[in-house]
N, C-alpha and C positions, 0 to 999 in steps of 0.2 A: 895210777895214771896210765893211760893208753897212748902210746905214740909209736910211730914207725919211721925209721930213717931210710930215705931213698938215696942210694949212692950210685956212683958211676959204674960199679960192678954189679948192679942189680940184674936179676935174671929176666926182667921184662924187656925183651928184644924190641917190641913195638915202640916203646918209649925211647930206647937208645938209638934206634935206627932213624928216627925222625930228625929233622933239622932242629936247631936249638929252640926256635920260637914254637914249633909244634910240640917239642918235648915239654916246654913250660906250660903251654895250653893244656896238654893232656894231664899233667900232674895237678894243675889247678882244677880242671873239670872233674877229675876222678876222686878228689879228696875234699870233703866239706871244709876242713880247716887245714891249710898248708902253709908252712913257714920256710922261706929261703933264709938261711942263717949261716953264720961262720961257726963251724964246728958241729957238734951233735948235741942233742938235748942233755945227754949225760956229761958231755965235756965241751961246753961252749967255748969258742976261741976269742970272743970279744965280750966286753961288758954289756953292750947294747943287746946282743943276741941273748945273753944270760938273763937280762931284765925281761925280755919278751917271754922267754921260757918260764920265768917266775910267775908272770901274769897268767899264762896258760895253765900252769900247775895250780895256782891259786883257785882258778875256776874249775879245775879238775876236768878239763876238756880233752877228748882224744884228738890227736893231730898227727900229721905226717910232716916230715921236713927233709930238706936236702942240704948238705954241706957244700956251699959254693966254693970253699977253699979247695975242694977236691975236683972241681970242674970249672976251669977258668972260662970256658965258653959260656956256660950257664951264668957264671958270675957277671960277665959283661952283658949278656943278652937280657937278663932279668931287669937290669937298669933301664935298658931301652924299651922293653916290653911295658913296664909300669910308668916310664917317664919319671922315675924316682932315683936319685943318685946314690943312695946308701942302702946298706944291708944292716939289719934284717928287714924282710918284707913279709907281712902277714896277709894271707888271702882267706876270706871266708865266703863260701858260696860263690866262688869264682870272682869275687869282688876284691880289689886291692883295698885293704884297710889302712895300711900305713906302716911306718917304722916304729921304733921304740917309744918315742915321746907320745906319738898319737895313740898307740895301743894302750899305754899307761893312762892317758887322759880319758879315752873311751871306757876303759875299765872302771875308772873312778866315777864317771858320770852316769854309768848304767847303759850306755849305748852298745858296749861290747856284749853285754848280756842279751840285748835284743838281737844282735847279729848271730850270736851262738844259738839262741832259741830257734832261729830260722834254719840254721845248719843242722841242728839236732832237735827236731820238734818233740821227740819222745823223751827228752831229758829235761830235768829240772835244773835251772840255773838261778840260784838265789844270789843275792848280792854277796860277794866274798868279803871277808874281813879286810880292813885296810892293811897295806904292807907295813912292815916294821918302820920304814922310813917316814911314814906319815901318821903313825899312831901318836896320839898325844898322851902324855903321862901326867897324871894328876900329882901334885905335891903331897 
């Protein structure tokens, strides 16, 4: 799994010097798949962020993320930017996809695969196996 965490102490001065809305735009524009989350992919700080990470890991998709708990300004601004009140928030190809429930739904119905194919046209995205929560077990 390839992912990169973008934090407040990142060395990218261009991103840090911009106003919050410009920072958000730049992060989304420069990364095909970007997740605003609570915590990090290795240590999510909320169940919803963890569930989105699990979906992305199931698809084996490279992505970048930012821990909104380490940047209160970004945490508030991303909600205004997307007009969506909760975190996590997933963006693919500069488009707001949604939060946890929507990402899980799109993963299950194949629409997430379509978006990922557009973000990474050189990669193969086959339908992933269902998560353990939805697998049916035969008696």
